[in-house]
PDB file as gemmi writes it, atoms N, CA and C in Angstrom:
CRYST1    1.000    1.000    1.000  90.00  90.00  90.00 P 1                      
ATOM      1  N   MET A   1      73.322 162.386  64.243  1.00  0.00           N  
ATOM      2  CA  MET A   1      73.587 160.968  64.309  1.00  0.00           C  
ATOM      3  C   MET A   1      75.087 160.736  64.157  1.00  0.00           C  
ATOM      4  N   THR A   2      75.634 159.954  65.044  1.00  0.00           N  
ATOM      5  CA  THR A   2      77.064 159.667  64.976  1.00  0.00           C  
ATOM      6  C   THR A   2      77.310 158.427  64.136  1.00  0.00           C  
ATOM      7  N   THR A   3      78.397 158.463  63.451  1.00  0.00           N  
ATOM      8  CA  THR A   3      78.758 157.297  62.650  1.00  0.00           C  
ATOM      9  C   THR A   3      79.838 156.522  63.375  1.00  0.00           C  
ATOM     10  N   ILE A   4      79.797 155.251  63.222  1.00  0.00           N  
ATOM     11  CA  ILE A   4      80.796 154.390  63.841  1.00  0.00           C  
ATOM     12  C   ILE A   4      81.952 154.245  62.857  1.00  0.00           C  
ATOM     13  N   ARG A   5      83.129 154.581  63.348  1.00  0.00           N  
ATOM     14  CA  ARG A   5      84.305 154.474  62.496  1.00  0.00           C  
ATOM     15  C   ARG A   5      85.026 153.171  62.828  1.00  0.00           C  
ATOM     16  N   HIS A   6      85.389 152.473  61.809  1.00  0.00           N  
ATOM     17  CA  HIS A   6      86.096 151.220  61.984  1.00  0.00           C  
ATOM     18  C   HIS A   6      87.580 151.416  61.682  1.00  0.00           C  
ATOM     19  N   TRP A   7      88.363 150.494  62.154  1.00  0.00           N  
ATOM     20  CA  TRP A   7      89.780 150.529  61.847  1.00  0.00           C  
ATOM     21  C   TRP A   7      89.954 150.403  60.342  1.00  0.00           C  
ATOM     22  N   SER A   8      91.049 150.942  59.865  1.00  0.00           N  
ATOM     23  CA  SER A   8      91.320 150.848  58.431  1.00  0.00           C  
ATOM     24  C   SER A   8      91.655 149.400  58.078  1.00  0.00           C  
ATOM     25  N   LYS A   9      91.756 149.165  56.800  1.00  0.00           N  
ATOM     26  CA  LYS A   9      92.069 147.807  56.366  1.00  0.00           C  
ATOM     27  C   LYS A   9      93.444 147.404  56.880  1.00  0.00           C  
ATOM     28  N   PRO A  10      93.747 146.136  56.967  1.00  0.00           N  
ATOM     29  CA  PRO A  10      95.034 145.668  57.499  1.00  0.00           C  
ATOM     30  C   PRO A  10      96.224 146.297  56.768  1.00  0.00           C  
ATOM     31  N   THR A  11      97.265 146.560  57.543  1.00  0.00           N  
ATOM     32  CA  THR A  11      98.465 147.190  57.011  1.00  0.00           C  
ATOM     33  C   THR A  11      99.583 146.166  56.938  1.00  0.00           C  
ATOM     34  N   ALA A  12     100.425 146.299  55.947  1.00  0.00           N  
ATOM     35  CA  ALA A  12     101.548 145.371  55.776  1.00  0.00           C  
ATOM     36  C   ALA A  12     102.493 145.464  56.972  1.00  0.00           C  
ATOM     37  N   TRP A  13     103.065 144.343  57.359  1.00  0.00           N  
ATOM     38  CA  TRP A  13     103.956 144.275  58.521  1.00  0.00           C  
ATOM     39  C   TRP A  13     105.157 145.200  58.355  1.00  0.00           C  
ATOM     40  N   GLU A  14     105.701 145.295  57.167  1.00  0.00           N  
ATOM     41  CA  GLU A  14     106.848 146.171  56.919  1.00  0.00           C  
ATOM     42  C   GLU A  14     106.477 147.630  57.199  1.00  0.00           C  
ATOM     43  N   THR A  15     105.288 148.032  56.803  1.00  0.00           N  
ATOM     44  CA  THR A  15     104.820 149.400  57.052  1.00  0.00           C  
ATOM     45  C   THR A  15     104.642 149.638  58.546  1.00  0.00           C  
ATOM     46  N   VAL A  16     104.100 148.663  59.228  1.00  0.00           N  
ATOM     47  CA  VAL A  16     103.913 148.784  60.681  1.00  0.00           C  
ATOM     48  C   VAL A  16     105.271 148.952  61.365  1.00  0.00           C  
ATOM     49  N   CYS A  17     106.248 148.167  60.962  1.00  0.00           N  
ATOM     50  CA  CYS A  17     107.590 148.251  61.562  1.00  0.00           C  
ATOM     51  C   CYS A  17     108.253 149.588  61.269  1.00  0.00           C  
ATOM     52  N   ARG A  18     108.094 150.082  60.047  1.00  0.00           N  
ATOM     53  CA  ARG A  18     108.683 151.377  59.697  1.00  0.00           C  
ATOM     54  C   ARG A  18     108.053 152.507  60.514  1.00  0.00           C  
ATOM     55  N   ARG A  19     106.748 152.457  60.687  1.00  0.00           N  
ATOM     56  CA  ARG A  19     106.082 153.491  61.490  1.00  0.00           C  
ATOM     57  C   ARG A  19     106.557 153.440  62.937  1.00  0.00           C  
ATOM     58  N   ALA A  20     106.666 152.250  63.480  1.00  0.00           N  
ATOM     59  CA  ALA A  20     107.132 152.103  64.867  1.00  0.00           C  
ATOM     60  C   ALA A  20     108.557 152.615  65.004  1.00  0.00           C  
ATOM     61  N   SER A  21     109.382 152.320  64.018  1.00  0.00           N  
ATOM     62  CA  SER A  21     110.760 152.792  64.038  1.00  0.00           C  
ATOM     63  C   SER A  21     110.819 154.314  63.999  1.00  0.00           C  
ATOM     64  N   ALA A  22     109.998 154.904  63.163  1.00  0.00           N  
ATOM     65  CA  ALA A  22     109.953 156.368  63.076  1.00  0.00           C  
ATOM     66  C   ALA A  22     109.490 156.983  64.391  1.00  0.00           C  
ATOM     67  N   ARG A  23     108.497 156.365  65.046  1.00  0.00           N  
ATOM     68  CA  ARG A  23     108.033 156.871  66.343  1.00  0.00           C  
ATOM     69  C   ARG A  23     109.135 156.763  67.393  1.00  0.00           C  
ATOM     70  N   ARG A  24     109.853 155.635  67.400  1.00  0.00           N  
ATOM     71  CA  ARG A  24     110.956 155.474  68.355  1.00  0.00           C  
ATOM     72  C   ARG A  24     112.032 156.533  68.125  1.00  0.00           C  
ATOM     73  N   GLN A  25     112.351 156.776  66.876  1.00  0.00           N  
ATOM     74  CA  GLN A  25     113.370 157.766  66.541  1.00  0.00           C  
ATOM     75  C   GLN A  25     112.928 159.170  66.968  1.00  0.00           C  
ATOM     76  N   LEU A  26     111.677 159.521  66.683  1.00  0.00           N  
ATOM     77  CA  LEU A  26     111.157 160.829  67.064  1.00  0.00           C  
ATOM     78  C   LEU A  26     111.136 160.987  68.583  1.00  0.00           C  
ATOM     79  N   ASN A  27     110.680 159.956  69.290  1.00  0.00           N  
ATOM     80  CA  ASN A  27     110.636 160.024  70.755  1.00  0.00           C  
ATOM     81  C   ASN A  27     112.035 160.114  71.348  1.00  0.00           C  
ATOM     82  N   ALA A  28     113.002 159.420  70.763  1.00  0.00           N  
ATOM     83  CA  ALA A  28     114.378 159.508  71.240  1.00  0.00           C  
ATOM     84  C   ALA A  28     114.932 160.918  71.038  1.00  0.00           C  
ATOM     85  N   MET A  29     114.609 161.531  69.903  1.00  0.00           N  
ATOM     86  CA  MET A  29     115.068 162.892  69.641  1.00  0.00           C  
ATOM     87  C   MET A  29     114.433 163.867  70.619  1.00  0.00           C  
ATOM     88  N   LYS A  30     113.130 163.724  70.894  1.00  0.00           N  
ATOM     89  CA  LYS A  30     112.458 164.597  71.854  1.00  0.00           C  
ATOM     90  C   LYS A  30     113.055 164.444  73.248  1.00  0.00           C  
ATOM     91  N   THR A  31     113.368 163.212  73.628  1.00  0.00           N  
ATOM     92  CA  THR A  31     113.980 162.964  74.936  1.00  0.00           C  
ATOM     93  C   THR A  31     115.351 163.617  75.018  1.00  0.00           C  
ATOM     94  N   PHE A  32     116.138 163.476  73.959  1.00  0.00           N  
ATOM     95  CA  PHE A  32     117.464 164.083  73.920  1.00  0.00           C  
ATOM     96  C   PHE A  32     117.370 165.600  74.044  1.00  0.00           C  
ATOM     97  N   LEU A  33     116.464 166.217  73.286  1.00  0.00           N  
ATOM     98  CA  LEU A  33     116.317 167.673  73.331  1.00  0.00           C  
ATOM     99  C   LEU A  33     115.821 168.144  74.691  1.00  0.00           C  
ATOM    100  N   ALA A  34     114.950 167.361  75.329  1.00  0.00           N  
ATOM    101  CA  ALA A  34     114.467 167.718  76.666  1.00  0.00           C  
ATOM    102  C   ALA A  34     115.611 167.659  77.682  1.00  0.00           C  
ATOM    103  N   GLU A  35     116.457 166.650  77.587  1.00  0.00           N  
ATOM    104  CA  GLU A  35     117.603 166.550  78.498  1.00  0.00           C  
ATOM    105  C   GLU A  35     118.589 167.693  78.264  1.00  0.00           C  
ATOM    106  N   LEU A  36     118.781 168.053  77.012  1.00  0.00           N  
ATOM    107  CA  LEU A  36     119.655 169.181  76.683  1.00  0.00           C  
ATOM    108  C   LEU A  36     119.098 170.477  77.269  1.00  0.00           C  
ATOM    109  N   ARG A  37     117.791 170.679  77.138  1.00  0.00           N  
ATOM    110  CA  ARG A  37     117.148 171.867  77.697  1.00  0.00           C  
ATOM    111  C   ARG A  37     117.268 171.876  79.218  1.00  0.00           C  
ATOM    112  N   ARG A  38     117.091 170.726  79.845  1.00  0.00           N  
ATOM    113  CA  ARG A  38     117.209 170.662  81.311  1.00  0.00           C  
ATOM    114  C   ARG A  38     118.620 171.022  81.761  1.00  0.00           C  
ATOM    115  N   ARG A  39     119.592 170.608  80.989  1.00  0.00           N  
ATOM    116  CA  ARG A  39     120.974 170.972  81.316  1.00  0.00           C  
ATOM    117  C   ARG A  39     121.153 172.486  81.215  1.00  0.00           C  
ATOM    118  N   GLN A  40     120.568 173.100  80.180  1.00  0.00           N  
ATOM    119  CA  GLN A  40     120.657 174.556  80.029  1.00  0.00           C  
ATOM    120  C   GLN A  40     119.942 175.263  81.170  1.00  0.00           C  
ATOM    121  N   VAL A  41     118.804 174.726  81.593  1.00  0.00           N  
ATOM    122  CA  VAL A  41     118.080 175.305  82.730  1.00  0.00           C  
ATOM    123  C   VAL A  41     118.953 175.255  83.976  1.00  0.00           C  
ATOM    124  N   LEU A  42     119.567 174.120  84.203  1.00  0.00           N  
ATOM    125  CA  LEU A  42     120.413 173.968  85.388  1.00  0.00           C  
ATOM    126  C   LEU A  42     121.605 174.913  85.333  1.00  0.00           C  
ATOM    127  N   GLU A  43     122.226 175.046  84.171  1.00  0.00           N  
ATOM    128  CA  GLU A  43     123.359 175.971  84.042  1.00  0.00           C  
ATOM    129  C   GLU A  43     122.931 177.403  84.331  1.00  0.00           C  
ATOM    130  N   ARG A  44     121.764 177.786  83.855  1.00  0.00           N  
ATOM    131  CA  ARG A  44     121.281 179.152  84.107  1.00  0.00           C  
ATOM    132  C   ARG A  44     120.941 179.352  85.584  1.00  0.00           C  
ATOM    133  N   LEU A  45     120.408 178.327  86.226  1.00  0.00           N  
ATOM    134  CA  LEU A  45     120.121 178.437  87.659  1.00  0.00           C  
ATOM    135  C   LEU A  45     121.403 178.589  88.462  1.00  0.00           C  
ATOM    136  N   ILE A  46     122.433 177.878  88.061  1.00  0.00           N  
ATOM    137  CA  ILE A  46     123.711 177.990  88.761  1.00  0.00           C  
ATOM    138  C   ILE A  46     124.272 179.401  88.590  1.00  0.00           C  
ATOM    139  N   LYS A  47     124.155 179.949  87.366  1.00  0.00           N  
ATOM    140  CA  LYS A  47     124.632 181.317  87.131  1.00  0.00           C  
ATOM    141  C   LYS A  47     123.861 182.329  87.961  1.00  0.00           C  
ATOM    142  N   LEU A  48     122.554 182.087  88.126  1.00  0.00           N  
ATOM    143  CA  LEU A  48     121.730 182.994  88.920  1.00  0.00           C  
ATOM    144  C   LEU A  48     121.980 182.819  90.414  1.00  0.00           C  
ATOM    145  N   GLY A  49     122.581 181.704  90.800  1.00  0.00           N  
ATOM    146  CA  GLY A  49     122.866 181.466  92.205  1.00  0.00           C  
ATOM    147  C   GLY A  49     121.664 180.994  92.987  1.00  0.00           C  
ATOM    148  N   GLY A  50     120.768 180.302  92.351  1.00  0.00           N  
ATOM    149  CA  GLY A  50     119.574 179.796  93.017  1.00  0.00           C  
ATOM    150  C   GLY A  50     118.353 180.048  92.166  1.00  0.00           C  
ATOM    151  N   LEU A  51     117.237 180.231  92.842  1.00  0.00           N  
ATOM    152  CA  LEU A  51     115.971 180.422  92.141  1.00  0.00           C  
ATOM    153  C   LEU A  51     115.288 181.694  92.641  1.00  0.00           C  
ATOM    154  N   PRO A  52     115.828 182.868  92.259  1.00  0.00           N  
ATOM    155  CA  PRO A  52     115.185 184.108  92.698  1.00  0.00           C  
ATOM    156  C   PRO A  52     113.843 184.320  92.003  1.00  0.00           C  
ATOM    157  N   ARG A  53     113.101 185.260  92.498  1.00  0.00           N  
ATOM    158  CA  ARG A  53     111.789 185.573  91.919  1.00  0.00           C  
ATOM    159  C   ARG A  53     111.948 185.958  90.448  1.00  0.00           C  
ATOM    160  N   GLY A  54     111.124 185.351  89.598  1.00  0.00           N  
ATOM    161  CA  GLY A  54     111.138 185.661  88.175  1.00  0.00           C  
ATOM    162  C   GLY A  54     112.140 184.875  87.360  1.00  0.00           C  
ATOM    163  N   ALA A  55     112.905 184.005  88.014  1.00  0.00           N  
ATOM    164  CA  ALA A  55     113.943 183.256  87.298  1.00  0.00           C  
ATOM    165  C   ALA A  55     113.343 182.296  86.282  1.00  0.00           C  
ATOM    166  N   GLN A  56     112.258 181.632  86.638  1.00  0.00           N  
ATOM    167  CA  GLN A  56     111.651 180.675  85.713  1.00  0.00           C  
ATOM    168  C   GLN A  56     111.170 181.371  84.442  1.00  0.00           C  
ATOM    169  N   ALA A  57     110.535 182.502  84.585  1.00  0.00           N  
ATOM    170  CA  ALA A  57     110.046 183.239  83.418  1.00  0.00           C  
ATOM    171  C   ALA A  57     111.207 183.731  82.566  1.00  0.00           C  
ATOM    172  N   ALA A  58     112.268 184.189  83.212  1.00  0.00           N  
ATOM    173  CA  ALA A  58     113.432 184.678  82.471  1.00  0.00           C  
ATOM    174  C   ALA A  58     114.094 183.542  81.689  1.00  0.00           C  
ATOM    175  N   ILE A  59     114.239 182.397  82.325  1.00  0.00           N  
ATOM    176  CA  ILE A  59     114.844 181.241  81.651  1.00  0.00           C  
ATOM    177  C   ILE A  59     113.960 180.789  80.497  1.00  0.00           C  
ATOM    178  N   ALA A  60     112.660 180.807  80.700  1.00  0.00           N  
ATOM    179  CA  ALA A  60     111.737 180.418  79.636  1.00  0.00           C  
ATOM    180  C   ALA A  60     111.872 181.346  78.430  1.00  0.00           C  
ATOM    181  N   ARG A  61     111.998 182.640  78.685  1.00  0.00           N  
ATOM    182  CA  ARG A  61     112.180 183.588  77.580  1.00  0.00           C  
ATOM    183  C   ARG A  61     113.499 183.326  76.854  1.00  0.00           C  
ATOM    184  N   GLN A  62     114.554 183.068  77.601  1.00  0.00           N  
ATOM    185  CA  GLN A  62     115.863 182.818  76.998  1.00  0.00           C  
ATOM    186  C   GLN A  62     115.854 181.566  76.123  1.00  0.00           C  
ATOM    187  N   LEU A  63     115.155 180.543  76.576  1.00  0.00           N  
ATOM    188  CA  LEU A  63     115.138 179.282  75.840  1.00  0.00           C  
ATOM    189  C   LEU A  63     114.002 179.203  74.823  1.00  0.00           C  
ATOM    190  N   GLY A  64     113.097 180.160  74.847  1.00  0.00           N  
ATOM    191  CA  GLY A  64     111.999 180.189  73.881  1.00  0.00           C  
ATOM    192  C   GLY A  64     110.942 179.137  74.116  1.00  0.00           C  
ATOM    193  N   VAL A  65     110.671 178.847  75.393  1.00  0.00           N  
ATOM    194  CA  VAL A  65     109.631 177.876  75.739  1.00  0.00           C  
ATOM    195  C   VAL A  65     108.655 178.531  76.717  1.00  0.00           C  
ATOM    196  N   HIS A  66     107.549 177.848  76.965  1.00  0.00           N  
ATOM    197  CA  HIS A  66     106.552 178.342  77.909  1.00  0.00           C  
ATOM    198  C   HIS A  66     107.071 178.160  79.337  1.00  0.00           C  
ATOM    199  N   PRO A  67     106.751 179.066  80.247  1.00  0.00           N  
ATOM    200  CA  PRO A  67     107.211 178.927  81.640  1.00  0.00           C  
ATOM    201  C   PRO A  67     106.807 177.609  82.296  1.00  0.00           C  
ATOM    202  N   SER A  68     105.687 177.022  81.880  1.00  0.00           N  
ATOM    203  CA  SER A  68     105.281 175.751  82.482  1.00  0.00           C  
ATOM    204  C   SER A  68     106.268 174.636  82.135  1.00  0.00           C  
ATOM    205  N   VAL A  69     106.927 174.749  80.990  1.00  0.00           N  
ATOM    206  CA  VAL A  69     107.941 173.757  80.615  1.00  0.00           C  
ATOM    207  C   VAL A  69     109.117 173.831  81.594  1.00  0.00           C  
ATOM    208  N   ILE A  70     109.525 175.048  81.930  1.00  0.00           N  
ATOM    209  CA  ILE A  70     110.621 175.227  82.884  1.00  0.00           C  
ATOM    210  C   ILE A  70     110.212 174.700  84.257  1.00  0.00           C  
ATOM    211  N   SER A  71     108.963 174.927  84.630  1.00  0.00           N  
ATOM    212  CA  SER A  71     108.468 174.420  85.907  1.00  0.00           C  
ATOM    213  C   SER A  71     108.545 172.896  85.956  1.00  0.00           C  
ATOM    214  N   LYS A  72     108.148 172.242  84.867  1.00  0.00           N  
ATOM    215  CA  LYS A  72     108.226 170.779  84.804  1.00  0.00           C  
ATOM    216  C   LYS A  72     109.674 170.309  84.816  1.00  0.00           C  
ATOM    217  N   ASP A  73     110.548 171.052  84.142  1.00  0.00           N  
ATOM    218  CA  ASP A  73     111.973 170.701  84.149  1.00  0.00           C  
ATOM    219  C   ASP A  73     112.540 170.800  85.565  1.00  0.00           C  
ATOM    220  N   LEU A  74     112.156 171.841  86.285  1.00  0.00           N  
ATOM    221  CA  LEU A  74     112.652 172.005  87.651  1.00  0.00           C  
ATOM    222  C   LEU A  74     112.167 170.877  88.559  1.00  0.00           C  
ATOM    223  N   LYS A  75     110.924 170.452  88.366  1.00  0.00           N  
ATOM    224  CA  LYS A  75     110.414 169.330  89.156  1.00  0.00           C  
ATOM    225  C   LYS A  75     111.229 168.071  88.875  1.00  0.00           C  
ATOM    226  N   ARG A  76     111.652 167.925  87.637  1.00  0.00           N  
ATOM    227  CA  ARG A  76     112.457 166.763  87.254  1.00  0.00           C  
ATOM    228  C   ARG A  76     113.884 166.878  87.783  1.00  0.00           C  
ATOM    229  N   LEU A  77     114.427 168.107  87.825  1.00  0.00           N  
ATOM    230  CA  LEU A  77     115.808 168.327  88.259  1.00  0.00           C  
ATOM    231  C   LEU A  77     115.963 168.418  89.770  1.00  0.00           C  
ATOM    232  N   TRP A  78     114.926 168.838  90.457  1.00  0.00           N  
ATOM    233  CA  TRP A  78     115.059 169.142  91.890  1.00  0.00           C  
ATOM    234  C   TRP A  78     115.649 167.999  92.713  1.00  0.00           C  
ATOM    235  N   PRO A  79     115.260 166.740  92.488  1.00  0.00           N  
ATOM    236  CA  PRO A  79     115.878 165.678  93.290  1.00  0.00           C  
ATOM    237  C   PRO A  79     117.365 165.505  93.008  1.00  0.00           C  
ATOM    238  N   LEU A  80     117.851 166.020  91.876  1.00  0.00           N  
ATOM    239  CA  LEU A  80     119.255 165.837  91.515  1.00  0.00           C  
ATOM    240  C   LEU A  80     120.173 166.873  92.146  1.00  0.00           C  
ATOM    241  N   GLU A  81     119.632 168.012  92.517  1.00  0.00           N  
ATOM    242  CA  GLU A  81     120.425 169.107  93.050  1.00  0.00           C  
ATOM    243  C   GLU A  81     119.827 169.572  94.367  1.00  0.00           C  
ATOM    244  N   LYS A  82     120.648 170.249  95.136  1.00  0.00           N  
ATOM    245  CA  LYS A  82     120.110 170.837  96.361  1.00  0.00           C  
ATOM    246  C   LYS A  82     120.794 172.170  96.607  1.00  0.00           C  
ATOM    247  N   PRO A  83     120.095 173.102  97.231  1.00  0.00           N  
ATOM    248  CA  PRO A  83     120.713 174.399  97.497  1.00  0.00           C  
ATOM    249  C   PRO A  83     121.663 174.319  98.685  1.00  0.00           C  
ATOM    250  N   CYS A  84     122.714 175.108  98.632  1.00  0.00           N  
ATOM    251  CA  CYS A  84     123.654 175.202  99.742  1.00  0.00           C  
ATOM    252  C   CYS A  84     122.925 175.849 100.918  1.00  0.00           C  
ATOM    253  N   PRO A  85     123.054 175.301 102.138  1.00  0.00           N  
ATOM    254  CA  PRO A  85     122.319 175.869 103.273  1.00  0.00           C  
ATOM    255  C   PRO A  85     122.746 177.281 103.632  1.00  0.00           C  
ATOM    256  N   THR A  86     123.959 177.684 103.291  1.00  0.00           N  
ATOM    257  CA  THR A  86     124.425 179.017 103.680  1.00  0.00           C  
ATOM    258  C   THR A  86     124.189 180.072 102.610  1.00  0.00           C  
ATOM    259  N   CYS A  87     124.505 179.742 101.345  1.00  0.00           N  
ATOM    260  CA  CYS A  87     124.414 180.779 100.303  1.00  0.00           C  
ATOM    261  C   CYS A  87     123.248 180.573  99.342  1.00  0.00           C  
ATOM    262  N   GLY A  88     122.634 179.382  99.306  1.00  0.00           N  
ATOM    263  CA  GLY A  88     121.486 179.142  98.451  1.00  0.00           C  
ATOM    264  C   GLY A  88     121.814 178.705  97.029  1.00  0.00           C  
ATOM    265  N   THR A  89     123.096 178.615  96.684  1.00  0.00           N  
ATOM    266  CA  THR A  89     123.448 178.176  95.333  1.00  0.00           C  
ATOM    267  C   THR A  89     123.241 176.667  95.219  1.00  0.00           C  
ATOM    268  N   PHE A  90     122.979 176.217  94.002  1.00  0.00           N  
ATOM    269  CA  PHE A  90     122.765 174.792  93.781  1.00  0.00           C  
ATOM    270  C   PHE A  90     124.089 174.053  93.694  1.00  0.00           C  
ATOM    271  N   ARG A  91     124.099 172.855  94.207  1.00  0.00           N  
ATOM    272  CA  ARG A  91     125.273 172.008  94.088  1.00  0.00           C  
ATOM    273  C   ARG A  91     124.814 170.563  93.983  1.00  0.00           C  
ATOM    274  N   PRO A  92     125.601 169.732  93.325  1.00  0.00           N  
ATOM    275  CA  PRO A  92     125.215 168.320  93.217  1.00  0.00           C  
ATOM    276  C   PRO A  92     125.102 167.686  94.593  1.00  0.00           C  
ATOM    277  N   ARG A  93     124.163 166.783  94.749  1.00  0.00           N  
ATOM    278  CA  ARG A  93     123.929 166.142  96.051  1.00  0.00           C  
ATOM    279  C   ARG A  93     125.137 165.332  96.516  1.00  0.00           C  
ATOM    280  N   ARG A  94     125.899 164.788  95.590  1.00  0.00           N  
ATOM    281  CA  ARG A  94     127.025 163.939  96.009  1.00  0.00           C  
ATOM    282  C   ARG A  94     128.145 164.732  96.688  1.00  0.00           C  
ATOM    283  N   TRP A  95     128.119 166.069  96.584  1.00  0.00           N  
ATOM    284  CA  TRP A  95     129.164 166.886  97.191  1.00  0.00           C  
ATOM    285  C   TRP A  95     128.861 167.283  98.624  1.00  0.00           C  
ATOM    286  N   GLY A  96     127.639 167.061  99.046  1.00  0.00           N  
ATOM    287  CA  GLY A  96     127.250 167.511 100.381  1.00  0.00           C  
ATOM    288  C   GLY A  96     127.837 166.626 101.471  1.00  0.00           C  
ATOM    289  N   PRO A  97     128.207 167.213 102.609  1.00  0.00           N  
ATOM    290  CA  PRO A  97     128.770 166.422 103.690  1.00  0.00           C  
ATOM    291  C   PRO A  97     127.751 165.503 104.337  1.00  0.00           C  
ATOM    292  N   ASP A  98     126.447 165.860 104.246  1.00  0.00           N  
ATOM    293  CA  ASP A  98     125.427 165.065 104.897  1.00  0.00           C  
ATOM    294  C   ASP A  98     124.689 164.152 103.909  1.00  0.00           C  
ATOM    295  N   ASP A  99     125.185 164.019 102.684  1.00  0.00           N  
ATOM    296  CA  ASP A  99     124.511 163.174 101.683  1.00  0.00           C  
ATOM    297  C   ASP A  99     125.129 161.799 101.617  1.00  0.00           C  
TER     298      ASP A  99                                                      
END                                                                             
């Protein structure tokens, strides 16, 4: 038999505001760290000269995260960068002659 759980008793407005503030602060820190990690991923890709086989796994090991995190970071970064048509290295889109 399942029991129905009800919301807890009402919480003071000050407590609600403090909790919301703490969540905003934590989410801002997570966003900052994710952007920092994405920058490190991009720097490592530039050093590698593109995205050779095994690069995502190697970067994940270097940064101490799961390879799927690097995959998601690359999906987020891909519209910002493009490979050079001749050598395959990444370069900012604003530098391209056809952009």
